[in-house]
C-alpha positions as CSV (number, residue, x, y, z in Angstrom):
1,X,15.2,-11.2,7.5
2,X,11.7,-11.4,8.9
3,X,11.2,-13.1,12.3
4,X,7.7,-14.1,13.4
5,X,6.7,-14.5,17.1
6,X,4.5,-17.5,16.3
7,X,4.1,-20.2,13.7
8,X,0.9,-18.6,12.5
9,X,-2.5,-20.0,11.5
10,X,-0.8,-22.2,8.9
11,X,2.0,-23.5,11.2
12,X,4.9,-22.2,9.1
13,X,8.5,-21.3,9.8
14,X,9.2,-18.4,12.1
15,X,12.3,-17.2,10.3
16,X,12.2,-16.0,6.6
17,X,15.3,-14.6,4.9
18,X,15.6,-13.1,1.5
19,X,17.9,-11.1,-0.8
20,X,16.8,-8.3,-3.1
21,X,18.6,-6.4,-5.8
22,X,17.6,-3.0,-7.4
23,X,19.4,-0.9,-9.9
24,X,18.7,2.6,-11.1
25,X,19.9,4.0,-14.4
26,X,19.1,7.5,-15.6
27,X,20.3,9.4,-18.6
28,X,19.1,12.7,-20.2
29,X,19.9,14.5,-23.5
30,X,18.9,17.5,-25.6
31,X,19.5,19.8,-22.6
32,X,17.2,17.7,-20.3
33,X,14.3,17.8,-22.7
34,X,14.5,14.0,-23.1
35,X,15.3,11.5,-20.3
36,X,15.2,7.7,-19.7
37,X,14.9,5.9,-16.4
38,X,15.4,2.1,-15.9
39,X,14.8,0.6,-12.4
40,X,14.6,-3.2,-12.3
41,X,13.9,-5.1,-9.0
42,X,14.4,-8.7,-8.0
43,X,13.8,-10.6,-4.8
44,X,14.7,-14.1,-3.8
45,X,12.9,-15.5,-0.8
46,X,14.2,-18.4,1.2
47,X,10.8,-20.1,1.8
48,X,8.1,-18.5,-0.3
49,X,8.2,-19.1,-4.1
50,X,5.5,-16.4,-4.6
51,X,7.7,-13.8,-2.9
52,X,10.6,-14.6,-5.2
53,X,9.8,-12.3,-8.1
54,X,11.1,-9.8,-10.6
55,X,9.5,-6.5,-11.5
56,X,10.2,-3.4,-13.6
57,X,9.6,-0.5,-11.1
58,X,10.5,2.0,-13.8
59,X,11.2,1.9,-17.6
60,X,10.3,5.3,-18.7
61,X,11.0,7.8,-21.5
62,X,10.2,11.4,-20.8
63,X,9.9,14.2,-23.4
64,X,9.6,17.9,-22.2
65,X,8.4,20.6,-24.6
66,X,7.4,24.0,-23.1
67,X,4.6,23.4,-20.5
68,X,4.0,19.9,-21.7
69,X,5.6,16.6,-20.6
70,X,5.0,13.2,-22.2
71,X,6.0,10.2,-20.1
72,X,5.7,6.7,-21.6
73,X,6.6,3.2,-20.3
74,X,6.5,1.6,-16.9
75,X,6.2,4.0,-13.9
76,X,5.3,4.4,-10.3
77,X,2.9,7.3,-9.5
78,X,2.0,8.3,-5.9
79,X,-1.0,10.4,-4.8
80,X,-1.9,11.2,-1.3
81,X,-1.0,13.1,1.9
82,X,-2.1,11.1,4.9
83,X,0.0,8.7,7.0
84,X,-2.2,5.8,8.1
85,X,-3.7,4.9,4.7
86,X,-3.6,6.3,1.1
87,X,-7.2,6.3,-0.2
88,X,-6.6,8.3,-3.4
89,X,-3.5,6.4,-4.4
90,X,-4.8,4.1,-7.1
91,X,-2.6,4.1,-10.2
92,X,-0.1,1.4,-9.2
93,X,-0.9,-2.1,-7.8
94,X,0.2,-3.0,-4.3
95,X,3.2,-5.5,-4.2
96,X,1.8,-7.2,-1.1
97,X,4.5,-9.9,-0.9
98,X,7.1,-7.2,-0.7
99,X,5.5,-5.4,2.2
100,X,2.1,-6.0,3.7
101,X,1.7,-2.4,4.7
102,X,0.8,-1.5,1.1
103,X,3.6,1.0,0.7
104,X,5.5,-1.0,-2.0
105,X,4.0,-0.9,-5.6
106,X,4.4,-2.7,-8.9
107,X,5.4,-0.8,-11.9
108,X,2.4,0.2,-14.1
109,X,2.6,0.4,-18.0
110,X,1.2,3.8,-19.0
111,X,1.2,6.9,-21.2
112,X,1.1,10.1,-19.1
113,X,0.5,13.5,-20.7
114,X,1.1,16.4,-18.3
115,X,0.4,20.1,-18.7
116,X,1.8,22.7,-16.2
117,X,0.3,26.2,-16.2
118,X,-0.7,29.1,-13.9
119,X,-3.8,27.3,-12.8
120,X,-2.0,24.1,-11.8
121,X,-0.9,20.8,-13.3
122,X,-3.2,18.5,-15.3
123,X,-2.2,14.9,-15.8
124,X,-3.9,12.5,-18.2
125,X,-3.2,8.8,-17.9
126,X,-3.8,5.9,-20.2
127,X,-3.0,2.7,-18.2
128,X,-2.3,-0.2,-20.5
129,X,-2.3,-3.7,-19.1
130,X,-3.5,-4.6,-15.6
131,X,-1.2,-5.8,-12.8
132,X,-2.8,-8.3,-10.3
133,X,-2.1,-8.0,-6.6
134,X,0.6,-10.3,-5.4
135,X,0.0,-12.6,-2.4
136,X,2.1,-15.0,-0.3
137,X,2.2,-18.7,-1.3
138,X,1.4,-21.7,0.8
139,X,4.8,-21.4,2.6
140,X,4.6,-17.6,2.8
141,X,3.7,-15.1,5.6
142,X,1.6,-13.2,6.4
143,X,-0.8,-16.1,6.5
144,X,-4.4,-16.1,5.1
145,X,-7.4,-18.1,6.4
146,X,-7.5,-20.0,3.0
147,X,-5.1,-20.2,0.0
148,X,-5.5,-17.4,-2.5
149,X,-5.6,-18.8,-6.1
150,X,-4.2,-15.9,-8.1
151,X,-4.2,-18.0,-11.3
152,X,-8.0,-18.2,-11.1
153,X,-8.6,-14.5,-10.7
154,X,-11.9,-13.3,-12.2
155,X,-12.6,-9.9,-13.9
156,X,-15.8,-8.1,-14.4
157,X,-14.4,-6.7,-17.7
158,X,-14.5,-9.0,-20.7
159,X,-11.1,-7.7,-21.6
160,X,-9.7,-9.1,-18.3
161,X,-6.0,-8.3,-17.8
162,X,-5.9,-6.5,-21.2
163,X,-8.3,-3.8,-20.3
164,X,-7.0,-0.2,-20.5
165,X,-7.8,2.1,-17.7
166,X,-8.0,5.9,-17.6
167,X,-7.2,8.5,-15.0
168,X,-7.0,12.3,-14.7
169,X,-5.7,14.5,-11.9
170,X,-5.5,18.2,-11.3
171,X,-3.1,19.5,-8.6
172,X,-2.2,23.0,-7.5
173,X,-0.7,25.2,-4.8
174,X,-2.5,28.2,-3.4
175,X,-0.6,29.9,-0.6
176,X,-0.3,27.4,2.2
177,X,-2.7,25.0,0.6
178,X,-1.8,22.0,-1.6
179,X,-4.6,20.2,-3.3
180,X,-5.4,17.5,-5.8
181,X,-8.6,16.4,-7.5
182,X,-8.6,13.1,-9.4
183,X,-10.8,10.6,-11.2
184,X,-10.0,7.0,-12.1
185,X,-12.0,4.7,-14.4
186,X,-11.0,1.1,-14.7
187,X,-10.3,-2.1,-13.0
188,X,-10.0,-1.8,-9.2
189,X,-6.6,-2.4,-7.6
190,X,-8.3,-3.8,-4.5
191,X,-10.0,-7.2,-5.2
192,X,-12.8,-8.7,-3.3
193,X,-12.8,-12.5,-2.8
194,X,-15.1,-15.3,-3.7
195,X,-15.1,-18.4,-1.5
196,X,-14.6,-21.6,-3.4
197,X,-15.5,-24.7,-1.3
198,X,-13.9,-28.2,-1.7
199,X,-16.1,-31.1,-0.7
200,X,-15.6,-34.8,0.0
201,X,-17.5,-37.6,-1.9
202,X,-20.5,-37.2,0.5
203,X,-20.7,-33.5,-0.3
204,X,-19.4,-32.3,3.1
205,X,-17.1,-29.2,3.0
206,X,-13.5,-30.2,3.8
207,X,-11.5,-27.1,2.7
208,X,-11.8,-23.8,0.9
209,X,-9.8,-21.3,-1.2
210,X,-10.2,-17.6,-2.1
211,X,-10.6,-16.4,-5.7
212,X,-9.7,-12.7,-6.3
213,X,-12.5,-10.8,-8.1
214,X,-11.6,-7.5,-9.9
215,X,-14.5,-5.2,-10.5
216,X,-14.7,-2.2,-12.8
217,X,-15.0,1.0,-10.8
218,X,-15.3,4.8,-11.0
219,X,-13.4,6.6,-8.2
220,X,-13.2,10.3,-7.6
221,X,-10.6,11.5,-5.1
222,X,-9.7,14.7,-3.3
223,X,-6.5,15.2,-1.3
224,X,-5.8,18.4,0.6
225,X,-2.9,19.6,2.8
226,X,-2.6,22.9,4.7
227,X,0.9,23.9,5.9
228,X,0.8,26.3,8.9
229,X,4.2,26.8,10.4
230,X,4.8,23.5,12.4
231,X,1.3,22.2,11.7
232,X,0.2,20.0,8.8
233,X,-3.6,19.4,8.3
234,X,-4.4,16.6,5.9
235,X,-7.4,15.1,4.1
236,X,-8.0,12.3,1.7
237,X,-11.6,11.7,0.5
238,X,-12.9,9.2,-2.2
239,X,-16.3,8.4,-3.7
240,X,-16.3,5.0,-5.4
241,X,-18.9,3.2,-7.5
242,X,-18.9,-0.2,-9.2
243,X,-17.7,-2.4,-6.3
244,X,-21.0,-3.2,-4.7
245,X,-23.0,-0.2,-3.5
246,X,-21.4,3.2,-4.0
247,X,-19.5,4.3,-0.9
248,X,-17.5,7.2,0.5
249,X,-14.3,6.9,2.6
250,X,-12.1,9.5,4.2
251,X,-9.0,9.9,6.2
252,X,-8.2,13.3,7.9
253,X,-6.1,14.6,10.7
254,X,-3.0,16.6,11.5
255,X,0.7,16.3,12.2
256,X,2.3,18.7,14.8
257,X,6.1,19.0,14.8
258,X,8.1,20.0,17.8
259,X,11.2,21.4,16.3
260,X,14.4,21.1,18.3
261,X,12.9,19.2,21.2
262,X,14.5,20.1,24.6
263,X,17.1,22.3,22.8
264,X,18.4,19.3,20.8
265,X,18.7,18.8,17.0
266,X,15.9,16.3,17.1
267,X,12.4,17.0,15.8
268,X,9.4,15.1,17.1
269,X,6.1,14.9,15.2
270,X,2.7,13.9,16.6
271,X,0.3,12.4,14.0
272,X,-3.4,12.0,14.7
273,X,-5.8,10.7,12.0
274,X,-9.4,9.5,11.8
275,X,-10.3,6.8,9.3
276,X,-13.9,6.6,8.1
277,X,-15.9,4.4,5.6
278,X,-19.6,4.8,5.3
279,X,-20.1,1.1,4.7
280,X,-19.4,0.7,8.4
281,X,-18.5,-2.7,9.7
282,X,-19.5,-4.3,6.4
283,X,-16.4,-2.6,4.8
284,X,-14.0,-5.4,3.8
285,X,-11.0,-3.4,5.1
286,X,-10.1,-1.9,8.4
287,X,-10.5,1.9,8.6
288,X,-14.3,2.3,8.7
289,X,-14.3,3.9,12.2
290,X,-10.7,3.9,13.4
291,X,-8.2,6.2,15.0
292,X,-4.5,6.4,14.1
293,X,-2.0,8.0,16.5
294,X,1.7,8.2,15.5
295,X,5.0,9.5,16.7
296,X,7.7,10.6,14.2
297,X,11.2,11.1,15.5
298,X,14.0,12.6,13.3
299,X,17.4,13.0,15.0
300,X,18.7,15.2,12.2
301,X,22.1,13.7,12.6
302,X,24.7,12.8,9.9
303,X,23.4,9.3,9.8
304,X,19.8,10.4,9.1
305,X,18.3,8.4,12.0
306,X,14.5,8.2,11.9
307,X,11.7,6.5,13.7
308,X,8.0,6.3,13.1
309,X,5.5,4.4,15.4
310,X,1.8,4.3,14.5
311,X,-1.0,2.8,16.6
312,X,-4.3,2.1,14.9
313,X,-7.4,1.3,17.0
314,X,-10.9,0.4,15.9
315,X,-13.3,2.4,18.1
316,X,-16.1,-0.2,18.0
317,X,-14.4,-3.6,18.0
318,X,-11.2,-2.5,19.9
319,X,-9.1,-4.3,17.3
320,X,-5.7,-2.7,17.0
321,X,-2.3,-2.8,15.3
322,X,1.0,-1.2,16.0
323,X,3.6,-0.6,13.3
324,X,7.2,0.6,13.6
325,X,9.6,1.8,11.0
326,X,13.2,2.9,11.8
327,X,16.3,3.5,9.7
328,X,19.8,4.7,10.1
329,X,22.8,5.0,7.7
330,X,25.9,3.1,8.7
331,X,28.8,5.0,7.1
332,X,28.6,6.1,3.5
333,X,27.5,2.9,1.8
334,X,25.3,1.0,4.3
335,X,21.9,1.4,5.8
336,X,20.0,-0.5,8.4
337,X,16.2,-0.6,8.3
338,X,13.9,-2.1,11.0
339,X,10.2,-2.7,10.7
340,X,7.7,-4.4,13.0
341,X,4.0,-5.0,13.2
342,X,1.9,-6.3,16.1
343,X,-1.8,-7.2,15.9
344,X,-4.1,-7.2,18.9
345,X,-7.6,-7.8,20.3
346,X,-8.8,-9.9,17.5
347,X,-10.2,-13.4,18.0
348,X,-7.7,-16.0,17.1
349,X,-8.6,-18.7,14.5
350,X,-8.3,-22.4,15.0
351,X,-7.6,-25.2,12.6
352,X,-11.3,-25.9,12.5
353,X,-12.9,-25.1,9.0
354,X,-16.0,-23.6,10.6
355,X,-13.8,-21.2,12.7
356,X,-12.1,-19.9,9.6
357,X,-15.4,-19.6,7.6
358,X,-16.9,-17.6,10.5
359,X,-14.0,-15.2,10.5
360,X,-14.6,-14.3,6.8
361,X,-18.1,-13.1,7.6
362,X,-17.5,-11.6,11.0
363,X,-17.2,-7.8,10.6
364,X,-16.0,-7.4,14.2
365,X,-13.0,-9.7,13.6
366,X,-11.3,-8.4,10.5
367,X,-7.8,-8.9,11.9
368,X,-8.5,-12.3,13.5
369,X,-6.3,-14.3,11.0
370,X,-3.4,-12.0,11.7
371,X,-3.2,-12.4,15.5
372,X,-0.4,-14.9,15.2
373,X,1.5,-12.9,12.5
374,X,3.4,-10.4,14.6
375,X,6.8,-9.9,13.0
376,X,10.1,-8.0,13.1
377,X,11.9,-7.3,9.8
378,X,15.6,-6.3,9.7
379,X,17.0,-5.2,6.3
380,X,20.7,-4.4,5.7
381,X,21.1,-2.3,2.5
382,X,24.4,-1.9,0.6
383,X,24.6,1.0,-1.9
384,X,27.1,0.8,-4.8
């Protein structure tokens, strides 16, 4: 159940309930040299038809031979080390209707050849078939200034959704250092939007919609992590070309863990990260000059109780958001998960068309349309 504090910019229901089902099937043979994984996912949402969806998170065959692994099918691959955002993580498309924080991903059809040797692991990816980002429908939250017409999405590549993308990544461990160097060539997972105006018979604008535009990009990424006792130093850095002018973005910081705080079993971690994008305020995303400060609390009890609170603040515009994630097992078969997000210091939009159009081009008000979208989500999970 998701409960919103206000009706939002589109004056929608404050309470949204849903039911999700996920199954995991795994089998191996030939002494583990062959394996098969099948993970289907389905969600039914009470109010938003766009959020009611089915996806294959995993449908993968793996063949191991010596230092080589061949993985074919639908998979989820995660790259990255930082907490506040994952710049280098580009293989899978974001399942935005599932969770607006970008942590949930759609399964990606691929062939992945991996080699493991003394100098690290090299992964080659052929990504077959493009997955478009999912967005809420007219009755869905979080609201957008104008409806997003996914069915009219445009692609720079003439192959459109049928284009095959390529990626390569090298990863290695040297002492206390963990590192990864990657390159992606293909259709971006982060669309820009083209504004489509609707006019009355006299030619005056009366409404608008947003058309996703998927460009072809080249992105090189670096992720580093240094582990020093109870310190973690983290860096994610990308250089992207093909989506407007080339740009560089980075997230770096540290996590300090206080083990056994006050002679208890609990561990408390302090997270501090800086988010940078050299496009400055013209960047279409938050994180061009922001600070993220978080607190991670692990009780280390039998119920695996955990809490993470992250505060993100734009140094120049003072826009901010606070996110909370907490979970706790209830016995052997149940789990309770709580998530909340609060947006602050943005300029609220009105029902006036000009107000919404101004927000789209105002680099100091990127979170304006989310000021009435504060929510709390409670999820009760049953394992069988």
